[in-house]
N, C-alpha and C positions, 0 to 999 in steps of 0.2 A: 413348827407352825406351818400349816398348809393353807397358803393363801390361793384362793381359787380366782381365775379370770373372770371378770365381770362381763355381763351382757348388757348391751346398751340399747336406748330407744330405737325401735325399728326391728329388733329381733322379735320374731312371732312369739316366743315363749313368755315374753313379758305381757302379752295380751291374752294369755290363755289361762283358764281356770285350772288350778292345780288339783291333783288327785289326793284323797286322804291317805295317810300312812296307814297301811294294814299289817305290814311285816316289820316286827321289832327285832332286828338282828344287828350283826356287826356292820353291815352296809349302812344301816341307818346311823349307827354310832359314828361312822366315819364322815358321813354328810353333816351330822350335827357338829362334830369337832371342826370340820372345815368352815362351817358357818360361824361358829364362835371364834375361830382364829381370824377369819376374814373381816370380822366386825371390830377388831381390837384397834387398828390403826387410828390415830387422832383424826378427829373430824367425822367419824362415823358413828351413828346412833343405832342403826339396825340394818339387817340384811336378810332378805327373804331367799328361799331356795331357787325360784326361777331366775334370780339375779346371777346365779352361778351356774345356770343351765340345767337345774333340777326341777321337774314338774311335780313336786310334792308339797304338801302343806306343812311347811316348817319355816320358822324365822328365828333369828337371834337378835339380841338387842344389848346395848351397852350405853346407858344413859346415867350421868351423874353418880358413877360408882355402883350402879345397879346393873348387873349383867346376867345373862342367861339366855334360854331359848324356850320355845314352845312348839310342840308337834301337834298337828291338828287343832290349831287355835280357832276359837270362835269368839267374837265380841259378844259378851253378854250384858254388858252395861255401858251406856254413854250418857253423860250428863246433858241435860237440856241447855245448860249454859254452854255457849260456843264463843270462840274468839277467832280472829284472823292471826295466824302465825306464819312467819317466814318458813318456807318449806323447800327442801332441795331433795335430790335423789342421786344415789350413786350411779343409777342407770341413766340419768339425765344430767350429767356433770356440768358444773359451772353456772347452772340456772337456779334462781331462788325467786319464789314468788309467794305473796301472802295467800294463805289457803284457809278456808273455814274448817275448823275442827272442834269437836267437843273438848271442853276443858278437862273432863275426866273420862277415863276409860278403863274397863275391866275385861281381861281375855281369860278364857279357860281352855285348857287343853291338857296334854299329857307329856310326860318325859320319855326318855329312850327305853324305859322299862314298862311303859303304858300305864304309869301312876299319874293321878291327877295333878295338874299344875294350875295355879291361878296368879295372874300378874295384873296389878292395877296401878294407875298413877295419874298424876295431874300434869298439865301444861306439856312440856317436851316429852315425857314418858307416854302421856295419853296420845300425843301426836304420833309418836313412834309405833305405838300399838296399833293405831288406826291405819297408818301408812303401810306397815309390813303386812297387815291382814288384807288390806287392799290388793297388794301384789299377788297374793294367793288367789284372788278372784279375777286376776287379769286387769286390775285397775291401776293406772298410774296417777300420781298426784295431779298431773296436767289435766286429767279427766274431770277434776274437782274444781278447777279454776273457773272464774267468771268468763263469759265469752270474750270479752275484750282481753283479759290477761292471757287466755289461751292463745289468742291470735298473736299477741306479742311473744309468748313463749315459742310458739312455732317458728315465728319469723327469726328470733334469736337462735334457736336450735339449728336451723338451716345453715347458719353461718359458722357452726362449730365443726371442727375437723372430725369429730367422732360420729357425727349425724349420719345415720344409715350406712356407715362404712365399716363398722365392726361386726 
């Protein structure tokens, strides 16, 4: 199992838009394998490539027994029904805030052989699909918080030992 070192809030790659995958080779297979392995530990639901320092449009997920990955994902469907759901991030550890998300989401992309993949889900899986796709567009969940919550989050983040130091 290849666990990759995580990137933390303050690392510029987390605020960068990722490039689409154009080459489907052994290097891509290794990145996907690392993403899948790195999301397996308890308490993790998803992991996007920039969180391990790779600027490509790939993420892995492991929610309620459903695990996998998507290369070049695009959100193709979001329900009009939304809810506030507690959200955290491996790149912003120890902080959880209610975040507005669609209750249902569908993502389309491809696998490591450039064959179509579609993943859809409700509630936590929908949240994960939205959260990980956001990472690929340089968006952190903190960017989606209300102004007051974001202010609180930034104040709390500054007190953490990982803030801007890793």
